[in-house]
DSSP file (Angstrom, degrees, kcal/mol; ACC not computed):
  #  RESIDUE AA STRUCTURE BP1 BP2  ACC     N-H-->O    O-->H-N    N-H-->O    O-->H-N    TCO  KAPPA ALPHA  PHI   PSI    X-CA   Y-CA   Z-CA
    1    1 A X              0   0    0      0, 0.0    11,-0.1     0, 0.0    15,-0.0   0.000 360.0 360.0 360.0 134.3   -9.6    7.1   11.0
    2    2 A X        -     0   0    0     11,-0.1     2,-0.4     9,-0.1    11,-0.2  -0.264 360.0-166.3 -58.2 136.1   -5.9    6.1   11.0
    3    3 A X  E     -A   12   0A   0      9,-2.6     9,-2.9     2,-0.0     2,-0.6  -0.993   8.3-160.5-130.0 136.2   -4.9    3.9   13.8
    4    4 A X  E     -A   11   0A   0     -2,-0.4     2,-0.6     7,-0.2     7,-0.1  -0.956   2.8-160.6-118.9 115.2   -1.4    3.1   15.0
    5    5 A X    >   -     0   0    0     -2,-0.6     3,-2.6     5,-0.6     5,-0.3  -0.840  19.1-138.9 -89.9 123.9   -0.8    0.0   17.1
    6    6 A X  T 3  S+     0   0    0     -2,-0.6    -1,-0.1     1,-0.3    -2,-0.0   0.680 102.8  57.7 -60.2 -15.0    2.6    0.4   18.9
    7    7 A X  T 3  S+     0   0    0      3,-0.0     2,-0.4     2,-0.0    -1,-0.3   0.446  97.7  72.4 -93.5   0.0    3.4   -3.2   18.2
    8    8 A X  S <  S-     0   0    0     -3,-2.6    78,-0.0     2,-0.2    -3,-0.0  -0.930  73.7-142.1-115.3 139.9    3.0   -2.7   14.4
    9    9 A X  S    S+     0   0    0     -2,-0.4    89,-0.3    -5,-0.0     2,-0.3   0.146  83.5  53.4 -85.3  23.0    5.6   -0.8   12.3
   10   10 A X  S    S-     0   0    0     -5,-0.3    -5,-0.6    87,-0.1     2,-0.4  -0.928  79.3-116.8-147.0 168.7    2.8    0.7   10.2
   11   11 A X  E     -Ab   4  99A   0     87,-2.2    89,-2.5    -2,-0.3     2,-0.5  -0.913  23.3-132.0-112.3 138.3   -0.4    2.6   10.5
   12   12 A X  E     +Ab   3 100A   0     -9,-2.9    -9,-2.6    -2,-0.4     2,-0.3  -0.775  32.7 177.0 -89.3 128.5   -3.8    1.3    9.4
   13   13 A X  E     - b   0 101A   0     87,-2.7    89,-3.0    -2,-0.5     2,-0.1  -0.914  26.9-113.4-131.5 159.8   -5.9    3.7    7.3
   14   14 A X     >  -     0   0    0     -2,-0.3     4,-2.3    87,-0.2     5,-0.1  -0.331  33.8-107.8 -81.5 167.2   -9.2    3.7    5.5
   15   15 A X  H  > S+     0   0    0     87,-0.4     4,-2.7     1,-0.2     5,-0.2   0.852 121.6  56.3 -64.1 -32.8   -9.6    3.8    1.8
   16   16 A X  H  > S+     0   0    0      2,-0.2     4,-2.0     1,-0.2    -1,-0.2   0.920 108.9  45.1 -64.8 -43.5  -10.9    7.4    2.2
   17   17 A X  H  > S+     0   0    0      2,-0.2     4,-2.1     1,-0.2    -2,-0.2   0.889 112.7  52.1 -66.3 -38.8   -7.7    8.4    4.0
   18   18 A X  H  X S+     0   0    0     -4,-2.3     4,-2.4     2,-0.2    -2,-0.2   0.931 109.3  48.9 -62.4 -45.9   -5.6    6.6    1.4
   19   19 A X  H  X S+     0   0    0     -4,-2.7     4,-3.1     1,-0.2     5,-0.2   0.900 110.0  51.9 -62.2 -40.1   -7.3    8.4   -1.5
   20   20 A X  H  X S+     0   0    0     -4,-2.0     4,-2.0     2,-0.2     6,-0.2   0.904 109.9  49.2 -63.2 -41.1   -6.8   11.7    0.2
   21   21 A X  H  <>S+     0   0    0     -4,-2.1     5,-2.3     2,-0.2     6,-0.9   0.909 114.2  45.5 -64.2 -42.2   -3.0   11.0    0.7
   22   22 A X  H ><5S+     0   0    0     -4,-2.4     3,-1.4     1,-0.2    -2,-0.2   0.933 113.1  49.2 -66.7 -45.8   -2.7   10.0   -3.0
   23   23 A X  H 3<5S+     0   0    0     -4,-3.1    -1,-0.2     1,-0.3    -2,-0.2   0.840 111.1  51.2 -62.6 -32.9   -4.7   13.0   -4.2
   24   24 A X  T 3<5S-     0   0    0     -4,-2.0    -1,-0.3    -5,-0.2    -2,-0.2   0.465 112.3-119.7 -84.0  -1.4   -2.6   15.3   -2.1
   25   25 A X  T < 5S+     0   0    0     -3,-1.4    -3,-0.2    -4,-0.3    -2,-0.1   0.677  80.0 121.3  73.1  16.8    0.7   13.8   -3.5
   26   26 A X  S   <S+     0   0    0     -5,-2.3    44,-0.4    -6,-0.2     2,-0.3   0.722  71.4  18.1 -82.7 -21.8    1.7   12.7    0.0
   27   27 A X        -     0   0    0     -6,-0.9     2,-0.3    42,-0.1    44,-0.2  -0.887  58.0-136.2-146.1 166.9    2.1    9.0   -0.8
   28   28 A X  E     -c   71   0A   0     42,-1.8    44,-3.1    -2,-0.3     2,-0.4  -0.872  25.6-133.1-120.6 160.5    2.4    6.2   -3.3
   29   29 A X  E     -c   72   0A   0     16,-0.4    18,-1.8    -2,-0.3     2,-0.5  -0.963  11.2-161.6-124.2 135.4    0.5    3.0   -3.3
   30   30 A X  E     -cd  73  47A   0     42,-3.3    44,-2.6    -2,-0.4     2,-0.5  -0.957  10.7-147.9-115.1 123.3    1.8   -0.5   -3.7
   31   31 A X  E     -cd  74  48A   0     16,-2.3    18,-2.6    -2,-0.5    44,-0.2  -0.810  12.0-173.0 -89.7 123.9   -0.5   -3.4   -4.6
   32   32 A X        +     0   0    0     42,-2.6    19,-2.5    -2,-0.5    20,-0.2   0.207  44.5 111.1-106.8  15.3    0.8   -6.6   -3.1
   33   33 A X  S    S-     0   0    0     41,-0.3     2,-0.1    17,-0.2    16,-0.1  -0.205  78.9 -81.2 -78.5 177.2   -1.6   -9.1   -4.6
   34   34 A X    >>  -     0   0    0     16,-0.1     4,-2.1     1,-0.1     3,-1.1  -0.454  42.8-109.2 -75.5 153.3   -0.7  -11.7   -7.2
   35   35 A X  H 3> S+     0   0    0      1,-0.3     4,-2.2     2,-0.2     5,-0.2   0.850 117.4  56.8 -53.5 -38.8   -0.4  -10.6  -10.9
   36   36 A X  H 3> S+     0   0    0      1,-0.2     4,-0.6     2,-0.2    -1,-0.3   0.830 109.9  45.6 -66.8 -28.6   -3.6  -12.5  -11.9
   37   37 A X  H X> S+     0   0    0     -3,-1.1     4,-1.5     2,-0.2     3,-0.5   0.885 109.6  55.8 -74.5 -40.3   -5.6  -10.5   -9.2
   38   38 A X  H 3< S+     0   0    0     -4,-2.1    -2,-0.2     1,-0.2    -1,-0.1   0.890 103.6  53.0 -59.7 -43.1   -4.0   -7.3  -10.2
   39   39 A X  H 3< S+     0   0    0     -4,-2.2    -1,-0.2     1,-0.2    -2,-0.2   0.772 103.3  59.1 -68.7 -23.5   -5.1   -7.6  -13.9
   40   40 A X  H << S-     0   0    0     -4,-0.6     2,-0.3    -3,-0.5    -1,-0.2   0.956 129.6 -27.4 -67.6 -50.0   -8.7   -8.1  -12.8
   41   41 A X     <  +     0   0    0     -4,-1.5     2,-0.3    75,-0.0    -1,-0.3  -0.915  66.5 166.5-165.3 139.7   -8.9   -4.8  -11.0
   42   42 A X        -     0   0    0     -2,-0.3    74,-2.1    -3,-0.2     3,-0.1  -0.988  42.4 -91.0-152.8 155.4   -6.5   -2.4   -9.3
   43   43 A X  B >   -F  115   0B   0     -2,-0.3     3,-1.4    72,-0.2    72,-0.3  -0.381  55.1 -96.8 -64.7 143.3   -6.5    1.1   -8.0
   44   44 A X  T 3  S+     0   0    0     70,-2.3    73,-0.2     1,-0.2    -1,-0.1  -0.372 104.6  15.9 -62.6 137.0   -5.2    3.6  -10.5
   45   45 A X  T 3  S+     0   0    0      1,-0.2   -16,-0.4    71,-0.1    -1,-0.2   0.467  89.6 136.9  83.2   2.6   -1.6    4.6  -10.2
   46   46 A X    <   -     0   0    0     -3,-1.4     2,-0.5   -18,-0.1    -1,-0.2  -0.382  48.8-133.3 -78.9 161.3   -0.5    1.7   -8.0
   47   47 A X  E     -d   30   0A   0    -18,-1.8   -16,-2.3    -2,-0.1     2,-0.6  -0.962  19.8-127.9-111.5 132.6    2.7   -0.3   -8.5
   48   48 A X  E     +d   31   0A   0     -2,-0.5     2,-0.3   -18,-0.2   -16,-0.2  -0.716  41.1 153.9 -83.9 119.6    2.5   -4.1   -8.4
   49   49 A X        -     0   0    0    -18,-2.6     5,-0.1    -2,-0.6     4,-0.1  -0.773  40.5-132.7-141.6  93.6    5.0   -5.7   -6.0
   50   50 A X    >>  -     0   0    0     -2,-0.3     3,-2.8     1,-0.1     4,-0.6  -0.098  21.3-113.9 -52.2 144.9    3.6   -9.1   -4.8
   51   51 A X  G >4 S+     0   0    0    -19,-2.5     3,-1.0     1,-0.3     4,-0.4   0.815 114.5  58.5 -51.3 -38.2    3.8   -9.6   -1.1
   52   52 A X  G 34 S+     0   0    0      1,-0.2    -1,-0.3   -20,-0.2     4,-0.1   0.525 109.3  45.8 -74.7  -2.4    6.4  -12.5   -1.4
   53   53 A X  G X> S+     0   0    0     -3,-2.8     4,-1.0     2,-0.1     3,-0.5   0.421  81.0  99.2-113.9  -1.8    8.8  -10.1   -3.3
   54   54 A X  G X< S+     0   0    0     -3,-1.0     3,-1.1    -4,-0.6     7,-0.2   0.896  81.0  53.0 -55.5 -46.0    8.6   -7.1   -1.0
   55   55 A X  G >4 S+     0   0    0     -4,-0.4     3,-0.7     1,-0.3    -1,-0.3   0.868 112.1  45.9 -59.5 -36.9   11.8   -7.9    0.8
   56   56 A X  G <4 S+     0   0    0     -3,-0.5    -1,-0.3     1,-0.2     3,-0.2   0.603 110.6  54.8 -81.0 -11.1   13.7   -8.2   -2.5
   57   57 A X  G <X  +     0   0    0     -3,-1.1     4,-2.6    -4,-1.0     5,-0.2   0.065  65.2 119.6-111.8  23.9   12.2   -5.0   -3.9
   58   58 A X  H <> S+     0   0    0     -3,-0.7     4,-2.7     1,-0.2     5,-0.2   0.906  77.6  50.6 -55.9 -44.7   13.1   -2.5   -1.1
   59   59 A X  H  > S+     0   0    0     -3,-0.2     4,-2.5     1,-0.2    -1,-0.2   0.915 110.9  48.7 -61.3 -43.4   15.1   -0.4   -3.5
   60   60 A X  H  > S+     0   0    0      2,-0.2     4,-2.6     1,-0.2    -1,-0.2   0.904 112.3  48.3 -63.8 -41.7   12.3   -0.2   -6.0
   61   61 A X  H  X S+     0   0    0     -4,-2.6     4,-2.5     2,-0.2    -2,-0.2   0.926 111.7  49.8 -64.6 -44.4    9.8    0.8   -3.2
   62   62 A X  H  X S+     0   0    0     -4,-2.7     4,-1.7    -5,-0.2    -2,-0.2   0.921 113.5  45.8 -60.3 -45.0   12.2    3.4   -1.9
   63   63 A X  H  < S+     0   0    0     -4,-2.5    -2,-0.2     2,-0.2    -1,-0.2   0.896 111.8  51.7 -65.5 -40.8   12.6    4.9   -5.5
   64   64 A X  H  < S+     0   0    0     -4,-2.6    -2,-0.2     1,-0.2    -1,-0.2   0.895 109.8  49.7 -62.7 -40.9    8.8    4.7   -6.1
   65   65 A X  H >< S+     0   0    0     -4,-2.5     3,-1.9    -5,-0.2     4,-0.5   0.852  84.8 162.0 -67.3 -34.4    8.2    6.6   -2.9
   66   66 A X  T 3<  -     0   0    0     -4,-1.7     3,-0.4     1,-0.3    -1,-0.2  -0.206  69.2 -16.2  53.0-133.1   10.7    9.2   -3.9
   67   67 A X  T 3  S+     0   0    0      1,-0.2    -1,-0.3    -3,-0.1    -2,-0.1   0.579 121.9  82.8 -79.6 -10.9   10.4   12.5   -1.9
   68   68 A X  S <  S-     0   0    0     -3,-1.9    -1,-0.2    -4,-0.1    -2,-0.2   0.910  73.7-159.6 -65.3 -42.0    6.9   11.6   -0.7
   69   69 A X        +     0   0    0     -4,-0.5    28,-3.2    -3,-0.4     2,-0.4   0.498  55.8  97.5  79.5   2.2    8.1    9.5    2.2
   70   70 A X  E     - e   0  97A   0    -44,-0.4   -42,-1.8    -5,-0.3     2,-0.5  -0.990  49.6-169.6-129.6 132.9    4.8    7.6    2.6
   71   71 A X  E     -ce  28  98A   0     26,-2.9    28,-2.3    -2,-0.4     2,-0.5  -0.982   6.5-158.9-124.6 125.1    3.9    4.2    1.2
   72   72 A X  E     -ce  29  99A   0    -44,-3.1   -42,-3.3    -2,-0.5     2,-0.5  -0.892   8.8-154.9-100.4 126.1    0.4    2.7    1.2
   73   73 A X  E     +ce  30 100A   0     26,-2.7    28,-2.7    -2,-0.5     2,-0.4  -0.880  16.4 179.2-102.4 133.2    0.2   -1.1    0.9
   74   74 A X  E     +c   31   0A   0    -44,-2.6   -42,-2.6    -2,-0.5   -41,-0.3  -0.982   9.8 160.1-134.1 144.4   -3.0   -2.5   -0.5
   75   75 A X        -     0   0    0     26,-0.4    30,-3.4    -2,-0.4    31,-0.2  -0.482  61.6 -63.3-135.4-150.9   -4.2   -6.0   -1.3
   76   76 A X  S    S-     0   0    0     28,-0.2    30,-2.1    -2,-0.2    31,-0.4   0.957 122.2 -12.6 -69.7 -49.5   -7.6   -7.6   -1.7
   77   77 A X  S    S-     0   0    0     27,-0.2    26,-1.8    28,-0.1    27,-0.2   0.573 105.5 -83.7-130.9 -18.5   -9.0   -6.9    1.8
   78   78 A X  S  > S+     0   0    0     25,-0.2     4,-0.8    24,-0.2    26,-0.1   0.352  99.3  94.1 132.2  -7.1   -6.1   -5.8    4.0
   79   79 A X  H  > S+     0   0    0      2,-0.2     4,-1.8     3,-0.1     3,-0.2   0.953  89.8  40.9 -81.0 -52.1   -4.3   -8.9    5.4
   80   80 A X  H  > S+     0   0    0      1,-0.2     4,-2.6     2,-0.2     5,-0.1   0.853 112.7  56.5 -65.4 -33.2   -1.5   -9.4    2.9
   81   81 A X  H  > S+     0   0    0      2,-0.2     4,-2.2     1,-0.2    -1,-0.2   0.862 104.8  51.9 -68.1 -33.6   -0.9   -5.6    2.8
   82   82 A X  H  X S+     0   0    0     -4,-0.8     4,-2.0     2,-0.2    -1,-0.2   0.916 111.2  47.9 -64.4 -42.3   -0.3   -5.6    6.5
   83   83 A X  H  X S+     0   0    0     -4,-1.8     4,-2.7     2,-0.2    -2,-0.2   0.907 110.0  52.4 -63.1 -42.2    2.2   -8.4    6.1
   84   84 A X  H  X S+     0   0    0     -4,-2.6     4,-2.8     1,-0.2    -2,-0.2   0.894 107.7  51.3 -62.1 -40.4    3.9   -6.5    3.3
   85   85 A X  H  X S+     0   0    0     -4,-2.2     4,-2.2     2,-0.2    -1,-0.2   0.893 110.0  50.1 -63.9 -39.2    4.2   -3.4    5.5
   86   86 A X  H  X S+     0   0    0     -4,-2.0     4,-2.5     2,-0.2    -2,-0.2   0.937 111.9  47.9 -61.3 -47.0    5.8   -5.7    8.2
   87   87 A X  H  X S+     0   0    0     -4,-2.7     4,-2.0     1,-0.2    -2,-0.2   0.920 110.4  51.8 -59.7 -45.2    8.2   -7.1    5.6
   88   88 A X  H  <>S+     0   0    0     -4,-2.8     5,-2.2     1,-0.2     4,-0.3   0.912 111.5  46.5 -60.8 -43.6    9.1   -3.6    4.3
   89   89 A X  H ><5S+     0   0    0     -4,-2.2     3,-1.3     1,-0.2     5,-0.3   0.927 112.9  49.2 -64.5 -44.4    9.8   -2.3    7.8
   90   90 A X  H 3<5S+     0   0    0     -4,-2.5    -1,-0.2     1,-0.3    -2,-0.2   0.797 106.9  57.4 -64.7 -28.5   11.9   -5.4    8.6
   91   91 A X  T 3<5S-     0   0    0     -4,-2.0    -1,-0.3    -5,-0.2    -2,-0.2   0.466 129.3 -90.0 -84.8  -1.7   13.8   -5.0    5.3
   92   92 A X  T < 5S+     0   0    0     -3,-1.3     3,-0.4    -4,-0.3    -3,-0.2   0.635  86.4 127.4 110.0  14.1   14.9   -1.5    6.2
   93   93 A X    > < +     0   0    0     -5,-2.2     3,-1.7     1,-0.2    -4,-0.1  -0.026  30.5 125.8 -90.8  33.7   12.3    0.9    5.0
   94   94 A X  T 3   +     0   0    0     -5,-0.3    -1,-0.2     1,-0.3     4,-0.1   0.675  60.7  68.0 -67.9 -16.8   12.0    2.5    8.4
   95   95 A X  T 3  S+     0   0    0     -3,-0.4     2,-0.3     2,-0.1    -1,-0.3   0.655  94.1  72.6 -76.5 -13.1   12.7    6.0    7.0
   96   96 A X  S <  S-     0   0    0     -3,-1.7     2,-0.6   -26,-0.0   -26,-0.2  -0.726  88.6-117.7 -99.4 150.0    9.3    5.8    5.2
   97   97 A X  E     - e   0  70A   0    -28,-3.2   -26,-2.9    -2,-0.3     2,-0.4  -0.780  35.9-154.7 -82.2 124.0    5.9    6.1    6.8
   98   98 A X  E     - e   0  71A   0     -2,-0.6   -87,-2.2   -89,-0.3     2,-0.3  -0.847  13.0-174.8-107.9 138.5    4.2    2.8    6.1
   99   99 A X  E     -be  11  72A   0    -28,-2.3   -26,-2.7    -2,-0.4     2,-0.5  -0.959  19.7-146.4-132.8 147.9    0.5    2.3    5.9
  100  100 A X  E     -be  12  73A   0    -89,-2.5   -87,-2.7    -2,-0.3     2,-0.9  -0.972  21.1-137.5-111.0 124.3   -1.9   -0.6    5.5
  101  101 A X  E >   -b   13   0A   0    -28,-2.7     3,-1.0    -2,-0.5   -26,-0.4  -0.724  21.2-142.7 -85.3 106.5   -5.1    0.2    3.5
  102  102 A X  T 3  S+     0   0    0    -89,-3.0   -87,-0.4    -2,-0.9   -24,-0.2  -0.438  83.2  23.9 -70.0 138.3   -7.9   -1.5    5.4
  103  103 A X  T 3> S-     0   0    0    -26,-1.8     4,-1.4    -2,-0.1     3,-0.3   0.026  99.0-151.7  93.1 -27.4  -10.7   -2.9    3.2
  104  104 A X  H <>  -     0   0    0     -3,-1.0     4,-2.2     1,-0.2     3,-0.2   0.014  46.4 -29.0  64.1-162.4   -8.3   -3.2    0.3
  105  105 A X  H  > S+     0   0    0    -30,-3.4     4,-2.9     1,-0.2     5,-0.3   0.814 132.4  60.9 -62.8 -33.4   -9.0   -3.1   -3.4
  106  106 A X  H  > S+     0   0    0    -30,-2.1     4,-2.3    -3,-0.3    -1,-0.2   0.945 110.1  40.7 -60.4 -46.7  -12.5   -4.6   -3.0
  107  107 A X  H  X S+     0   0    0     -4,-1.4     4,-1.8   -31,-0.4    -2,-0.2   0.880 113.5  55.4 -67.9 -38.1  -13.5   -1.6   -0.8
  108  108 A X  H  <>S+     0   0    0     -4,-2.2     5,-1.8     2,-0.2     4,-0.3   0.951 113.1  40.3 -58.5 -51.7  -11.6    0.8   -3.1
  109  109 A X  H ><5S+     0   0    0     -4,-2.9     3,-1.6     1,-0.2    -2,-0.2   0.896 112.6  55.3 -66.2 -40.9  -13.5   -0.4   -6.2
  110  110 A X  H 3<5S+     0   0    0     -4,-2.3    -1,-0.2    -5,-0.3    -2,-0.2   0.814 103.6  56.2 -62.5 -30.1  -16.8   -0.6   -4.4
  111  111 A X  T 3<5S-     0   0    0     -4,-1.8    -1,-0.3    -3,-0.2    -2,-0.2   0.558 117.1-115.6 -78.1  -7.6  -16.4    3.1   -3.4
  112  112 A X  T < 5 +     0   0    0     -3,-1.6    -3,-0.2    -4,-0.3    -2,-0.1   0.658  60.3 156.4  82.4  15.8  -16.1    4.0   -7.0
  113  113 A X      < -     0   0    0     -5,-1.8    -1,-0.2     1,-0.1    -2,-0.0  -0.367  55.1 -73.1 -72.7 157.6  -12.5    5.2   -6.7
  114  114 A X        +     0   0    0    -71,-0.1   -70,-2.3   -70,-0.1     2,-0.3  -0.198  55.5 179.5 -58.1 134.7  -10.3    5.2   -9.8
  115  115 A X  B     +F   43   0B   0    -72,-0.3     2,-0.4    -3,-0.1   -72,-0.2  -0.810  36.8  55.3-125.3 169.1   -9.2    1.9  -11.1
  116  116 A X              0   0    0    -74,-2.1   -71,-0.1    -2,-0.3   -75,-0.0  -0.902 360.0 360.0 115.4-139.1   -7.1    0.9  -14.1
  117  117 A X              0   0    0     -2,-0.4    -1,-0.1   -73,-0.2   -74,-0.1   0.555 360.0 360.0 -44.2 360.0   -3.6    2.1  -15.1
């Protein structure tokens, strides 16, 4: 269940909630791991933007989100993606709803959700 800590500029959601948002066309997902992790396994349809480049890629994230207005950040387990969401908010993406996918790519793949492209 989505949880919003008033001290965080993002909402924490489960992989199930993330998949529902993606399936409903409400959101896009950004994988913030390193490229070598991404090639091993990643959720289908994500865009790779490593956590250390998020601040420099605000325009790309905004364009990727398009009209959807929601960006899901995912990493291996959920720590780097929370940091990426913090960076995105600090860099000016406050007009978008930002989410951290708890459990990350490991939980996504373990649940049998689509991986690949």
